[in-house]
All heavy atoms as TSV, in Angstrom:
chain	resi	resn	atom	element	x	y	z
A	1	ILE	N	N	0.858	-1.184	0.000
A	1	ILE	CA	C	0.000	0.000	0.000
A	1	ILE	C	C	0.890	1.227	0.000
A	1	ILE	O	O	1.883	1.285	0.718
A	1	ILE	CB	C	-0.933	0.018	1.222
A	1	ILE	CG1	C	-1.853	-1.198	1.184
A	1	ILE	CG2	C	-1.745	1.298	1.258
A	1	ILE	CD1	C	-2.752	-1.334	2.394
A	2	SER	N	N	0.541	2.228	-0.811
A	2	SER	CA	C	1.267	3.502	-0.807
A	2	SER	C	C	0.303	4.613	-0.392
A	2	SER	O	O	-0.888	4.560	-0.688
A	2	SER	CB	C	1.868	3.797	-2.177
A	2	SER	OG	O	0.865	3.930	-3.143
A	3	TYR	N	N	0.848	5.600	0.317
A	3	TYR	CA	C	0.054	6.680	0.898
A	3	TYR	C	C	0.521	8.031	0.371
A	3	TYR	O	O	1.700	8.225	0.080
A	3	TYR	CB	C	0.209	6.680	2.419
A	3	TYR	CG	C	-0.213	5.400	3.072
A	3	TYR	CD1	C	0.695	4.367	3.258
A	3	TYR	CD2	C	-1.523	5.207	3.492
A	3	TYR	CE1	C	0.317	3.183	3.862
A	3	TYR	CE2	C	-1.909	4.024	4.093
A	3	TYR	CZ	C	-0.983	3.016	4.279
A	3	TYR	OH	O	-1.362	1.845	4.869
A	4	CYS	N	N	-0.417	8.989	0.271
A	4	CYS	CA	C	-0.066	10.359	-0.079
A	4	CYS	C	C	-1.079	11.319	0.537
A	4	CYS	O	O	-2.199	10.932	0.870
A	4	CYS	CB	C	0.046	10.554	-1.584
A	4	CYS	SG	S	-1.458	10.218	-2.473
A	5	LEU	N	N	-0.666	12.567	0.694
A	5	LEU	CA	C	-1.509	13.619	1.269
A	5	LEU	C	C	-2.014	14.534	0.164
A	5	LEU	O	O	-1.276	14.874	-0.764
A	5	LEU	CB	C	-0.717	14.451	2.279
A	5	LEU	CG	C	-0.276	13.740	3.549
A	5	LEU	CD1	C	0.646	14.654	4.368
A	5	LEU	CD2	C	-1.473	13.333	4.387
A	6	HIS	N	N	-3.284	14.971	0.291
A	6	HIS	CA	C	-3.904	15.885	-0.673
A	6	HIS	C	C	-4.865	16.824	0.048
A	6	HIS	O	O	-5.193	16.624	1.209
A	6	HIS	CB	C	-4.721	15.107	-1.721
A	6	HIS	CG	C	-3.915	14.280	-2.628
A	6	HIS	ND1	N	-3.167	14.793	-3.653
A	6	HIS	CD2	C	-3.723	12.944	-2.669
A	6	HIS	CE1	C	-2.560	13.811	-4.282
A	6	HIS	NE2	N	-2.874	12.680	-3.700
A	7	ASN	N	N	-5.364	17.815	-0.676
A	7	ASN	CA	C	-6.443	18.710	-0.227
A	7	ASN	C	C	-6.161	19.340	1.137
A	7	ASN	O	O	-6.897	19.154	2.096
A	7	ASN	CB	C	-7.786	17.973	-0.199
A	7	ASN	CG	C	-8.174	17.440	-1.553
A	7	ASN	OD1	O	-7.791	17.979	-2.574
A	7	ASN	ND2	N	-8.927	16.369	-1.582
A	8	PHE	N	N	-5.089	20.074	1.210
A	8	PHE	CA	C	-4.697	20.718	2.465
A	8	PHE	C	C	-5.516	21.972	2.735
A	8	PHE	O	O	-5.825	22.738	1.822
A	8	PHE	CB	C	-3.221	21.124	2.394
A	8	PHE	CG	C	-2.285	19.966	2.302
A	8	PHE	CD1	C	-1.826	19.517	1.089
A	8	PHE	CD2	C	-1.837	19.337	3.445
A	8	PHE	CE1	C	-0.951	18.464	0.994
A	8	PHE	CE2	C	-0.956	18.278	3.372
A	8	PHE	CZ	C	-0.512	17.839	2.137
A	9	PHE	N	N	-5.853	22.179	4.008
A	9	PHE	CA	C	-6.438	23.443	4.438
A	9	PHE	C	C	-5.842	23.797	5.789
A	9	PHE	O	O	-5.907	22.982	6.711
A	9	PHE	CB	C	-7.961	23.361	4.563
A	9	PHE	CG	C	-8.534	24.687	4.981
A	9	PHE	CD1	C	-8.742	25.681	4.046
A	9	PHE	CD2	C	-8.814	24.950	6.315
A	9	PHE	CE1	C	-9.247	26.920	4.431
A	9	PHE	CE2	C	-9.313	26.174	6.705
A	9	PHE	CZ	C	-9.521	27.162	5.767
A	10	PRO	N	N	-5.269	24.940	5.943
A	10	PRO	CA	C	-4.988	25.937	4.905
A	10	PRO	C	C	-3.971	25.405	3.886
A	10	PRO	O	O	-3.241	24.464	4.189
A	10	PRO	CB	C	-4.421	27.123	5.693
A	10	PRO	CG	C	-3.924	26.557	6.970
A	10	PRO	CD	C	-4.755	25.346	7.248
A	11	PRO	N	N	-3.944	26.004	2.702
A	11	PRO	CA	C	-3.083	25.488	1.632
A	11	PRO	C	C	-1.604	25.386	1.985
A	11	PRO	O	O	-0.914	24.507	1.469
A	11	PRO	CB	C	-3.294	26.493	0.487
A	11	PRO	CG	C	-4.637	27.087	0.755
A	11	PRO	CD	C	-4.774	27.120	2.252
A	12	ASP	N	N	-1.099	26.238	2.870
A	12	ASP	CA	C	0.323	26.166	3.218
A	12	ASP	C	C	0.649	24.967	4.106
A	12	ASP	O	O	1.811	24.697	4.389
A	12	ASP	CB	C	0.806	27.459	3.861
A	12	ASP	CG	C	0.159	27.726	5.207
A	12	ASP	OD1	O	-0.881	27.114	5.509
A	12	ASP	OD2	O	0.700	28.554	5.957
A	13	ALA	N	N	-0.353	24.200	4.517
A	13	ALA	CA	C	-0.117	22.994	5.318
A	13	ALA	C	C	0.677	21.953	4.541
A	13	ALA	O	O	1.321	21.100	5.141
A	13	ALA	CB	C	-1.444	22.406	5.792
A	14	LYS	N	N	0.667	22.030	3.212
A	14	LYS	CA	C	1.453	21.068	2.422
A	14	LYS	C	C	2.944	21.206	2.688
A	14	LYS	O	O	3.695	20.260	2.491
A	14	LYS	CB	C	1.153	21.217	0.933
A	14	LYS	CG	C	1.638	22.521	0.337
A	14	LYS	CD	C	1.267	22.628	-1.122
A	14	LYS	CE	C	1.671	23.996	-1.611
A	14	LYS	NZ	N	0.927	24.445	-2.746
A	15	ASP	N	N	3.378	22.385	3.171
A	15	ASP	CA	C	4.781	22.592	3.516
A	15	ASP	C	C	5.080	22.179	4.958
A	15	ASP	O	O	6.237	22.073	5.337
A	15	ASP	CB	C	5.156	24.061	3.332
A	15	ASP	CG	C	4.983	24.527	1.896
A	15	ASP	OD1	O	5.196	23.710	0.980
A	15	ASP	OD2	O	4.615	25.695	1.696
A	16	ILE	N	N	4.046	21.952	5.757
A	16	ILE	CA	C	4.208	21.635	7.177
A	16	ILE	C	C	4.139	20.138	7.442
A	16	ILE	O	O	4.871	19.616	8.269
A	16	ILE	CB	C	3.137	22.380	8.011
A	16	ILE	CG1	C	3.322	23.888	7.850
A	16	ILE	CG2	C	3.197	21.974	9.472
A	16	ILE	CD1	C	2.209	24.708	8.471
A	17	PHE	N	N	3.254	19.430	6.718
A	17	PHE	CA	C	3.044	18.002	6.966
A	17	PHE	C	C	3.596	17.166	5.829
A	17	PHE	O	O	3.544	17.549	4.668
A	17	PHE	CB	C	1.546	17.701	7.114
A	17	PHE	CG	C	0.925	18.314	8.330
A	17	PHE	CD1	C	0.297	19.545	8.255
A	17	PHE	CD2	C	0.978	17.676	9.555
A	17	PHE	CE1	C	-0.279	20.123	9.369
A	17	PHE	CE2	C	0.408	18.244	10.678
A	17	PHE	CZ	C	-0.222	19.478	10.589
A	18	GLY	N	N	4.112	16.005	6.184
A	18	GLY	CA	C	4.572	15.034	5.206
A	18	GLY	C	C	4.072	13.660	5.604
A	18	GLY	O	O	3.595	13.460	6.719
A	19	ILE	N	N	4.177	12.705	4.697
A	19	ILE	CA	C	3.733	11.339	4.990
A	19	ILE	C	C	4.744	10.359	4.416
A	19	ILE	O	O	5.300	10.587	3.335
A	19	ILE	CB	C	2.312	11.085	4.422
A	19	ILE	CG1	C	1.726	9.787	4.962
A	19	ILE	CG2	C	2.320	11.104	2.919
A	19	ILE	CD1	C	0.236	9.633	4.722
A	20	ASP	N	N	5.014	9.293	5.172
A	20	ASP	CA	C	5.865	8.222	4.669
A	20	ASP	C	C	5.044	7.414	3.663
A	20	ASP	O	O	3.976	6.894	3.994
A	20	ASP	CB	C	6.325	7.332	5.816
A	20	ASP	CG	C	7.290	6.262	5.346
A	20	ASP	OD1	O	6.824	5.305	4.681
A	20	ASP	OD2	O	8.492	6.391	5.641
A	21	LYS	N	N	5.527	7.353	2.447
A	21	LYS	CA	C	4.785	6.730	1.343
A	21	LYS	C	C	4.451	5.269	1.618
A	21	LYS	O	O	3.438	4.766	1.163
A	21	LYS	CB	C	5.620	6.848	0.062
A	21	LYS	CG	C	4.959	6.271	-1.151
A	21	LYS	CD	C	5.811	6.493	-2.383
A	21	LYS	CE	C	5.118	5.906	-3.605
A	21	LYS	NZ	N	5.851	6.153	-4.829
A	22	TYR	N	N	5.295	4.575	2.384
A	22	TYR	CA	C	5.115	3.138	2.589
A	22	TYR	C	C	4.440	2.776	3.910
A	22	TYR	O	O	3.709	1.797	3.974
A	22	TYR	CB	C	6.459	2.429	2.469
A	22	TYR	CG	C	7.100	2.690	1.130
A	22	TYR	CD1	C	8.174	3.560	1.015
A	22	TYR	CD2	C	6.600	2.119	-0.032
A	22	TYR	CE1	C	8.751	3.825	-0.218
A	22	TYR	CE2	C	7.164	2.380	-1.263
A	22	TYR	CZ	C	8.241	3.229	-1.358
A	22	TYR	OH	O	8.794	3.504	-2.571
A	23	SER	N	N	4.656	3.553	4.968
A	23	SER	CA	C	4.059	3.218	6.265
A	23	SER	C	C	2.790	4.016	6.556
A	23	SER	O	O	1.972	3.602	7.373
A	23	SER	CB	C	5.065	3.448	7.394
A	23	SER	OG	O	5.297	4.828	7.577
A	24	GLY	N	N	2.639	5.185	5.938
A	24	GLY	CA	C	1.501	6.047	6.210
A	24	GLY	C	C	1.693	6.943	7.420
A	24	GLY	O	O	0.777	7.663	7.800
A	25	ASP	N	N	2.888	6.915	8.031
A	25	ASP	CA	C	3.168	7.781	9.179
A	25	ASP	C	C	3.193	9.240	8.745
A	25	ASP	O	O	3.921	9.609	7.820
A	25	ASP	CB	C	4.519	7.447	9.819
A	25	ASP	CG	C	4.522	6.100	10.515
A	25	ASP	OD1	O	3.434	5.594	10.861
A	25	ASP	OD2	O	5.624	5.555	10.721
A	26	ILE	N	N	2.400	10.066	9.421
A	26	ILE	CA	C	2.373	11.502	9.144
A	26	ILE	C	C	3.353	12.176	10.081
A	26	ILE	O	O	3.398	11.879	11.274
A	26	ILE	CB	C	0.949	12.059	9.340
A	26	ILE	CG1	C	-0.012	11.397	8.351
A	26	ILE	CG2	C	0.940	13.582	9.166
A	26	ILE	CD1	C	-1.474	11.740	8.567
A	27	HIS	N	N	4.174	13.086	9.540
A	27	HIS	CA	C	5.182	13.777	10.347
A	27	HIS	C	C	5.181	15.271	10.030
A	27	HIS	O	O	4.610	15.704	9.020
A	27	HIS	CB	C	6.570	13.181	10.106
A	27	HIS	CG	C	6.985	13.233	8.668
A	27	HIS	ND1	N	6.689	12.229	7.779
A	27	HIS	CD2	C	7.654	14.165	7.965
A	27	HIS	CE1	C	7.164	12.546	6.584
A	27	HIS	NE2	N	7.754	13.722	6.670
A	28	LEU	N	N	5.810	16.038	10.919
A	28	LEU	CA	C	5.934	17.483	10.728
A	28	LEU	C	C	7.228	17.804	10.002
A	28	LEU	O	O	8.280	17.262	10.330
A	28	LEU	CB	C	5.927	18.204	12.077
A	28	LEU	CG	C	4.610	18.207	12.837
A	28	LEU	CD1	C	4.806	18.823	14.215
A	28	LEU	CD2	C	3.552	18.968	12.066
A	29	ARG	N	N	7.156	18.704	9.053
A	29	ARG	CA	C	8.340	19.220	8.368
A	29	ARG	C	C	8.819	20.507	9.018
A	29	ARG	O	O	9.964	20.894	8.867
A	29	ARG	CB	C	8.029	19.480	6.900
A	29	ARG	CG	C	7.729	18.232	6.121
A	29	ARG	CD	C	7.461	18.578	4.681
A	29	ARG	NE	N	7.218	17.370	3.909
A	29	ARG	CZ	C	6.690	17.362	2.712
A	29	ARG	NH1	N	6.338	18.500	2.135
A	29	ARG	NH2	N	6.501	16.243	2.077
A	30	SER	N	N	7.908	21.186	9.716
A	30	SER	CA	C	8.244	22.403	10.461
A	30	SER	C	C	7.323	22.484	11.667
A	30	SER	O	O	6.391	21.695	11.806
A	30	SER	CB	C	8.114	23.651	9.579
A	30	SER	OG	O	6.780	23.836	9.178
A	31	SER	N	N	7.573	23.437	12.535
A	31	SER	CA	C	6.792	23.529	13.771
A	31	SER	C	C	5.414	24.146	13.519
A	31	SER	O	O	5.201	24.863	12.553
A	31	SER	CB	C	7.553	24.343	14.809
A	31	SER	OG	O	7.790	25.645	14.332
A	32	LEU	N	N	4.503	23.851	14.439
A	32	LEU	CA	C	3.152	24.401	14.383
A	32	LEU	C	C	3.061	25.584	15.328
A	32	LEU	O	O	3.708	25.603	16.372
A	32	LEU	CB	C	2.129	23.350	14.815
A	32	LEU	CG	C	2.052	22.094	13.974
A	32	LEU	CD1	C	1.050	21.127	14.581
A	32	LEU	CD2	C	1.673	22.425	12.550
A	33	ASP	N	N	2.245	26.559	14.966
A	33	ASP	CA	C	2.027	27.722	15.813
A	33	ASP	C	C	0.528	28.014	15.841
A	33	ASP	O	O	-0.089	28.216	14.792
A	33	ASP	CB	C	2.799	28.926	15.275
A	33	ASP	CG	C	2.746	30.122	16.203
A	33	ASP	OD1	O	1.981	30.106	17.184
A	33	ASP	OD2	O	3.481	31.093	15.944
A	34	PHE	N	N	-0.027	28.044	17.035
A	34	PHE	CA	C	-1.451	28.314	17.213
A	34	PHE	C	C	-1.833	29.656	16.595
A	34	PHE	O	O	-2.945	29.814	16.088
A	34	PHE	CB	C	-1.800	28.289	18.705
A	34	PHE	CG	C	-3.243	28.572	18.990
A	34	PHE	CD1	C	-4.185	27.561	18.874
A	34	PHE	CD2	C	-3.667	29.822	19.378
A	34	PHE	CE1	C	-5.526	27.797	19.138
A	34	PHE	CE2	C	-5.003	30.084	19.649
A	34	PHE	CZ	C	-5.935	29.062	19.517
A	35	GLU	N	N	-0.915	30.620	16.629
A	35	GLU	CA	C	-1.196	31.946	16.075
A	35	GLU	C	C	-1.350	31.913	14.559
A	35	GLU	O	O	-2.052	32.748	13.982
A	35	GLU	CB	C	-0.081	32.929	16.458
A	35	GLU	CG	C	0.191	33.018	17.949
A	35	GLU	CD	C	-1.015	33.467	18.756
A	35	GLU	OE1	O	-1.826	34.270	18.257
A	35	GLU	OE2	O	-1.143	33.004	19.906
A	36	ASP	N	N	-0.704	30.966	13.893
A	36	ASP	CA	C	-0.828	30.841	12.431
A	36	ASP	C	C	-2.120	30.130	12.030
A	36	ASP	O	O	-2.825	30.574	11.129
A	36	ASP	CB	C	0.362	30.078	11.858
A	36	ASP	CG	C	1.657	30.861	12.000
A	36	ASP	OD1	O	1.609	32.106	12.065
A	36	ASP	OD2	O	2.724	30.217	12.046
A	37	ALA	N	N	-2.407	29.015	12.679
A	37	ALA	CA	C	-3.631	28.248	12.394
A	37	ALA	C	C	-3.931	27.347	13.581
A	37	ALA	O	O	-3.030	26.721	14.127
A	37	ALA	CB	C	-3.468	27.418	11.131
A	38	ALA	N	N	-5.185	27.284	13.970
A	38	ALA	CA	C	-5.595	26.439	15.092
A	38	ALA	C	C	-6.002	25.045	14.626
A	38	ALA	O	O	-5.990	24.103	15.411
A	38	ALA	CB	C	-6.743	27.090	15.849
A	39	VAL	N	N	-6.351	24.908	13.349
A	39	VAL	CA	C	-6.793	23.625	12.811
A	39	VAL	C	C	-6.203	23.430	11.420
A	39	VAL	O	O	-6.170	24.357	10.613
A	39	VAL	CB	C	-8.342	23.558	12.720
A	39	VAL	CG1	C	-8.795	22.273	12.061
A	39	VAL	CG2	C	-8.975	23.714	14.084
A	40	TYR	N	N	-5.740	22.216	11.158
A	40	TYR	CA	C	-5.254	21.822	9.837
A	40	TYR	C	C	-6.069	20.621	9.386
A	40	TYR	O	O	-6.361	19.729	10.171
A	40	TYR	CB	C	-3.779	21.427	9.881
A	40	TYR	CG	C	-2.861	22.569	10.204
A	40	TYR	CD1	C	-2.497	22.850	11.516
A	40	TYR	CD2	C	-2.340	23.368	9.195
A	40	TYR	CE1	C	-1.645	23.897	11.814
A	40	TYR	CE2	C	-1.485	24.420	9.483
A	40	TYR	CZ	C	-1.143	24.674	10.788
A	40	TYR	OH	O	-0.304	25.710	11.081
A	41	ARG	N	N	-6.437	20.614	8.109
A	41	ARG	CA	C	-7.181	19.493	7.532
A	41	ARG	C	C	-6.452	19.017	6.279
A	41	ARG	O	O	-5.945	19.824	5.510
A	41	ARG	CB	C	-8.599	19.912	7.164
A	41	ARG	CG	C	-9.449	20.280	8.342
A	41	ARG	CD	C	-10.845	20.707	7.886
A	41	ARG	NE	N	-11.661	21.100	9.006
A	41	ARG	CZ	C	-11.724	22.329	9.500
A	41	ARG	NH1	N	-11.015	23.297	8.958
A	41	ARG	NH2	N	-12.499	22.602	10.537
A	42	MET	N	N	-6.445	17.701	6.106
A	42	MET	CA	C	-5.828	17.122	4.918
A	42	MET	C	C	-6.463	15.773	4.628
A	42	MET	O	O	-7.104	15.184	5.501
A	42	MET	CB	C	-4.320	16.990	5.085
A	42	MET	CG	C	-3.899	16.051	6.183
A	42	MET	SD	S	-2.283	16.408	6.839
A	42	MET	CE	C	-2.715	17.601	8.087
A	43	GLN	N	N	-6.296	15.306	3.433
A	43	GLN	CA	C	-6.825	14.006	3.024
A	43	GLN	C	C	-5.667	13.050	2.807
A	43	GLN	O	O	-4.670	13.405	2.186
A	43	GLN	CB	C	-7.623	14.151	1.729
A	43	GLN	CG	C	-8.198	12.850	1.217
A	43	GLN	CD	C	-9.051	13.066	-0.013
A	43	GLN	OE1	O	-9.904	13.936	-0.025
A	43	GLN	NE2	N	-8.809	12.283	-1.042
A	44	VAL	N	N	-5.798	11.838	3.328
A	44	VAL	CA	C	-4.819	10.777	3.095
A	44	VAL	C	C	-5.427	9.822	2.084
A	44	VAL	O	O	-6.530	9.317	2.277
A	44	VAL	CB	C	-4.477	10.025	4.397
A	44	VAL	CG1	C	-3.519	8.873	4.107
A	44	VAL	CG2	C	-3.888	10.963	5.433
A	45	ASP	N	N	-4.705	9.587	1.003
A	45	ASP	CA	C	-5.112	8.610	-0.001
A	45	ASP	C	C	-4.217	7.384	0.120
A	45	ASP	O	O	-3.013	7.506	0.338
A	45	ASP	CB	C	-4.981	9.177	-1.411
A	45	ASP	CG	C	-5.977	10.283	-1.692
A	45	ASP	OD1	O	-7.008	10.347	-1.004
A	45	ASP	OD2	O	-5.716	11.089	-2.602
A	46	ALA	N	N	-4.801	6.206	-0.009
A	46	ALA	CA	C	-4.060	4.943	0.035
A	46	ALA	C	C	-4.438	4.110	-1.183
A	46	ALA	O	O	-5.604	4.075	-1.581
A	46	ALA	CB	C	-4.379	4.188	1.311
A	47	GLU	N	N	-3.433	3.460	-1.772
A	47	GLU	CA	C	-3.681	2.623	-2.947
A	47	GLU	C	C	-2.816	1.383	-2.855
A	47	GLU	O	O	-1.629	1.472	-2.528
A	47	GLU	CB	C	-3.364	3.402	-4.220
A	47	GLU	CG	C	-3.689	2.640	-5.484
A	47	GLU	CD	C	-3.512	3.486	-6.727
A	47	GLU	OE1	O	-4.460	4.203	-7.091
A	47	GLU	OE2	O	-2.411	3.427	-7.303
A	48	ASP	N	N	-3.412	0.222	-3.162
A	48	ASP	CA	C	-2.627	-1.012	-3.135
A	48	ASP	C	C	-2.050	-1.297	-4.520
A	48	ASP	O	O	-2.263	-0.541	-5.468
A	48	ASP	CB	C	-3.439	-2.183	-2.593
A	48	ASP	CG	C	-4.555	-2.643	-3.523
A	48	ASP	OD1	O	-4.632	-2.175	-4.686
A	48	ASP	OD2	O	-5.364	-3.477	-3.086
A	49	LYS	N	N	-1.315	-2.372	-4.627
A	49	LYS	CA	C	-0.635	-2.718	-5.883
A	49	LYS	C	C	-1.366	-3.829	-6.638
A	49	LYS	O	O	-0.784	-4.506	-7.466
A	49	LYS	CB	C	0.801	-3.177	-5.591
A	49	LYS	CG	C	1.615	-2.188	-4.794
A	49	LYS	CD	C	1.928	-0.965	-5.605
A	49	LYS	CE	C	2.888	-0.083	-4.825
A	49	LYS	NZ	N	2.501	1.276	-4.724
A	50	GLY	N	N	-2.647	-4.037	-6.334
A	50	GLY	CA	C	-3.414	-5.101	-6.971
A	50	GLY	C	C	-3.718	-4.813	-8.434
A	50	GLY	O	O	-3.394	-3.758	-8.977
A	51	ASN	N	N	-4.359	-5.772	-9.057
A	51	ASN	CA	C	-4.743	-5.629	-10.447
A	51	ASN	C	C	-6.227	-5.951	-10.564
A	51	ASN	O	O	-6.591	-7.125	-10.580
A	51	ASN	CB	C	-3.924	-6.553	-11.331
A	51	ASN	CG	C	-4.168	-6.302	-12.793
A	51	ASN	OD1	O	-4.785	-5.322	-13.172
A	51	ASN	ND2	N	-3.690	-7.211	-13.628
A	52	PRO	N	N	-7.118	-5.005	-10.601
A	52	PRO	CA	C	-6.888	-3.563	-10.608
A	52	PRO	C	C	-6.570	-3.063	-9.196
A	52	PRO	O	O	-6.979	-3.668	-8.203
A	52	PRO	CB	C	-8.215	-2.987	-11.092
A	52	PRO	CG	C	-9.230	-3.963	-10.604
A	52	PRO	CD	C	-8.558	-5.320	-10.690
A	53	PRO	N	N	-5.858	-1.933	-9.102
A	53	PRO	CA	C	-5.536	-1.393	-7.773
A	53	PRO	C	C	-6.787	-0.853	-7.080
A	53	PRO	O	O	-7.665	-0.281	-7.714
A	53	PRO	CB	C	-4.546	-0.270	-8.072
A	53	PRO	CG	C	-4.738	0.065	-9.502
A	53	PRO	CD	C	-5.271	-1.158	-10.176
A	54	LEU	N	N	-6.846	-1.095	-5.772
A	54	LEU	CA	C	-7.933	-0.558	-4.958
A	54	LEU	C	C	-7.415	0.648	-4.203
A	54	LEU	O	O	-6.242	0.698	-3.828
A	54	LEU	CB	C	-8.450	-1.617	-3.992
A	54	LEU	CG	C	-9.012	-2.881	-4.627
A	54	LEU	CD1	C	-9.380	-3.891	-3.550
A	54	LEU	CD2	C	-10.226	-2.550	-5.481
A	55	SER	N	N	-8.283	1.610	-3.958
A	55	SER	CA	C	-7.851	2.815	-3.255
A	55	SER	C	C	-8.913	3.242	-2.248
A	55	SER	O	O	-10.076	2.855	-2.333
A	55	SER	CB	C	-7.564	3.952	-4.235
A	55	SER	OG	O	-8.734	4.310	-4.930
A	56	GLY	N	N	-8.481	4.052	-1.303
A	56	GLY	CA	C	-9.380	4.612	-0.305
A	56	GLY	C	C	-8.792	5.903	0.209
A	56	GLY	O	O	-7.647	6.248	-0.103
A	57	HIS	N	N	-9.575	6.632	0.982
A	57	HIS	CA	C	-9.087	7.886	1.526
A	57	HIS	C	C	-9.766	8.163	2.862
A	57	HIS	O	O	-10.791	7.581	3.192
A	57	HIS	CB	C	-9.314	9.050	0.559
A	57	HIS	CG	C	-10.759	9.335	0.314
A	57	HIS	ND1	N	-11.488	8.701	-0.660
A	57	HIS	CD2	C	-11.626	10.177	0.936
A	57	HIS	CE1	C	-12.736	9.150	-0.632
A	57	HIS	NE2	N	-12.855	10.046	0.333
A	58	CYS	N	N	-9.159	9.054	3.631
A	58	CYS	CA	C	-9.753	9.506	4.889
A	58	CYS	C	C	-9.316	10.942	5.139
A	58	CYS	O	O	-8.343	11.424	4.555
A	58	CYS	CB	C	-9.369	8.615	6.063
A	58	CYS	SG	S	-7.648	8.735	6.544
A	59	LYS	N	N	-10.062	11.629	5.996
A	59	LYS	CA	C	-9.737	13.005	6.348
A	59	LYS	C	C	-9.009	13.001	7.690
A	59	LYS	O	O	-9.415	12.305	8.619
A	59	LYS	CB	C	-11.007	13.841	6.440
A	59	LYS	CG	C	-10.744	15.301	6.786
A	59	LYS	CD	C	-11.972	16.179	6.647
A	59	LYS	CE	C	-13.085	15.759	7.548
A	59	LYS	NZ	N	-14.209	16.717	7.597
A	60	VAL	N	N	-7.932	13.772	7.779
A	60	VAL	CA	C	-7.181	13.930	9.022
A	60	VAL	C	C	-7.321	15.379	9.467
A	60	VAL	O	O	-7.116	16.298	8.679
A	60	VAL	CB	C	-5.689	13.582	8.833
A	60	VAL	CG1	C	-4.895	13.866	10.090
A	60	VAL	CG2	C	-5.537	12.133	8.417
A	61	VAL	N	N	-7.698	15.579	10.733
A	61	VAL	CA	C	-7.833	16.911	11.301
A	61	VAL	C	C	-6.859	17.023	12.470
A	61	VAL	O	O	-6.871	16.179	13.370
A	61	VAL	CB	C	-9.272	17.175	11.786
A	61	VAL	CG1	C	-9.385	18.560	12.407
A	61	VAL	CG2	C	-10.254	17.019	10.639
A	62	VAL	N	N	-6.021	18.050	12.445
A	62	VAL	CA	C	-5.069	18.315	13.522
A	62	VAL	C	C	-5.470	19.620	14.193
A	62	VAL	O	O	-5.519	20.664	13.537
A	62	VAL	CB	C	-3.622	18.431	12.970
A	62	VAL	CG1	C	-2.651	18.769	14.083
A	62	VAL	CG2	C	-3.222	17.151	12.262
A	63	GLU	N	N	-5.785	19.551	15.495
A	63	GLU	CA	C	-6.117	20.733	16.264
A	63	GLU	C	C	-4.904	21.142	17.084
A	63	GLU	O	O	-4.346	20.337	17.814
A	63	GLU	CB	C	-7.303	20.463	17.180
A	63	GLU	CG	C	-8.584	20.205	16.427
A	63	GLU	CD	C	-9.770	20.007	17.350
A	63	GLU	OE1	O	-9.772	20.561	18.473
A	63	GLU	OE2	O	-10.689	19.286	16.925
A	64	VAL	N	N	-4.501	22.394	16.955
A	64	VAL	CA	C	-3.343	22.923	17.668
A	64	VAL	C	C	-3.817	23.590	18.940
A	64	VAL	O	O	-4.731	24.438	18.918
A	64	VAL	CB	C	-2.564	23.928	16.784
A	64	VAL	CG1	C	-1.333	24.433	17.508
A	64	VAL	CG2	C	-2.191	23.280	15.450
A	65	VAL	N	N	-3.213	23.250	20.079
A	65	VAL	CA	C	-3.571	23.820	21.372
A	65	VAL	C	C	-2.567	24.911	21.705
A	65	VAL	O	O	-1.358	24.734	21.573
A	65	VAL	CB	C	-3.554	22.723	22.462
A	65	VAL	CG1	C	-3.867	23.318	23.810
A	65	VAL	CG2	C	-4.545	21.627	22.111
A	66	ASP	N	N	-3.063	26.055	22.168
A	66	ASP	CA	C	-2.209	27.165	22.559
A	66	ASP	C	C	-1.715	26.916	23.980
A	66	ASP	O	O	-2.463	27.027	24.940
A	66	ASP	CB	C	-2.987	28.476	22.493
A	66	ASP	CG	C	-2.106	29.700	22.694
A	66	ASP	OD1	O	-0.878	29.527	22.818
A	66	ASP	OD2	O	-2.651	30.811	22.710
A	67	VAL	N	N	-0.436	26.556	24.122
A	67	VAL	CA	C	0.099	26.199	25.436
A	67	VAL	C	C	0.409	27.433	26.285
A	67	VAL	O	O	0.663	27.310	27.471
A	67	VAL	CB	C	1.371	25.337	25.318
A	67	VAL	CG1	C	1.029	23.986	24.709
A	67	VAL	CG2	C	2.438	26.037	24.520
A	68	ASN	N	N	0.362	28.615	25.711
A	68	ASN	CA	C	0.641	29.840	26.461
A	68	ASN	C	C	-0.539	30.263	27.330
A	68	ASN	O	O	-0.378	31.045	28.252
A	68	ASN	CB	C	1.011	30.993	25.522
A	68	ASN	CG	C	2.303	30.734	24.803
A	68	ASN	OD1	O	3.155	30.005	25.301
A	68	ASN	ND2	N	2.454	31.288	23.622
A	69	ASP	N	N	-1.733	29.795	27.010
A	69	ASP	CA	C	-2.930	30.220	27.742
A	69	ASP	C	C	-3.231	29.283	28.891
A	69	ASP	O	O	-3.219	28.149	28.865
A	69	ASP	CB	C	-4.141	30.307	26.817
A	69	ASP	CG	C	-3.984	31.461	25.829
A	69	ASP	OD1	O	-3.179	32.370	26.099
A	69	ASP	OD2	O	-4.663	31.431	24.792
């Protein structure tokens, strides 16, 4: 199964989040700041190597907590 991220909101989230193509582990490429965005949304797509290939997707929502308050 291979994984990829799509449909980011806000759009600059594509520079913040990454995904391991083979394991599906989502990781940060840079730090999060509550002042920039409190919520990030993205879609994870998964596809197998079958013939024909099967695919699926899910929505991931990340809520950022302001630790200063």
